[in-house]
Each structure stands twice: as structure tokens, then as C-alpha cells.
C-alpha positions, 0 to 999 in steps of 0.5 A, spaced: 500 499 499 502 506 497 502 511 505 500 518 504 507 521 504 509 517 498 503 520 495 506 528 497 513 526 495 512 523 489 507 529 486 511 535 490 518 532 485 513 533 479 512 540 480 518 541 482 520 538 476 515 541 472 517 549 475 525 547 472 522 546 466 518 552 465 525 556 467 529 552 462 524 554 457 524 562 458 531 561 459 531 559 452 528 564 449 533 569 452 539 566 450 537 565 442 534 572 442 541 575 445 545 570 439 541 573 434 542 581 438 549 578 436 549 576 429 548 569 431 541 569 426 537 564 431 531 567 432 529 576 434 529 581 439 526 588 436 532 592 441 537 592 446 530 594 450 526 587 448 533 583 451 532 587 457 525 587 458 525 579 457 531 578 462 527 582 467 521 578 466 526 570 466 529 573 472 522 574 476 519 567 473 526 564 476 525 566 483 517 565 483 518 559 481 524 557 485 520 559 491 515 555 488 520 548 489 522 550 495 514 550 499 512 544 494 518 540 496 517 542 504 510 540 502 511 533 499 516 532 504 523 531 499 525 536 505 525 536 512 526 540 517 
């Protein structure tokens, strides 16, 4: 029989993984855009302002996701106090 602790731990790890995936996708867009600005035609930012706004947004979302990862892993019992 699977205990509630095991279920919570599995759910927490899955949600933490999803947050990590979101972070990776956002930073991928930033890196690709910056490479294009440097002349390596991969994707595009219109200008440096667009790149700065995208980078700031990525930083904010990263912080939110990391806080979410910490909260969820604590809830799921992955992190013990």
C-alpha cells in the first residue's frame, strides 16, 4: 500500500520538475534572442530594450519558480526540517 507521504513526495517532485522546466524554457528564449542580437541569426529581439525586458521577466519568473520549488518540496516532505 502506498502511503500518503510517498504520494505527497512524488507530487512535490513532479511539480518541482515542472517549475524547473518552465525556468529552462524562459531562459532558452532569452539566450536565443541575445545570440541573434550578437549576429548569430537564431531568433529575434527587436532591440536591447526588448532583451532587457525579457531578461528581467525571466529573472522574476525564476525567483517565483524557485520559491515554488522550495515550498512544494517542503510540503511533499522532500525537505525535512
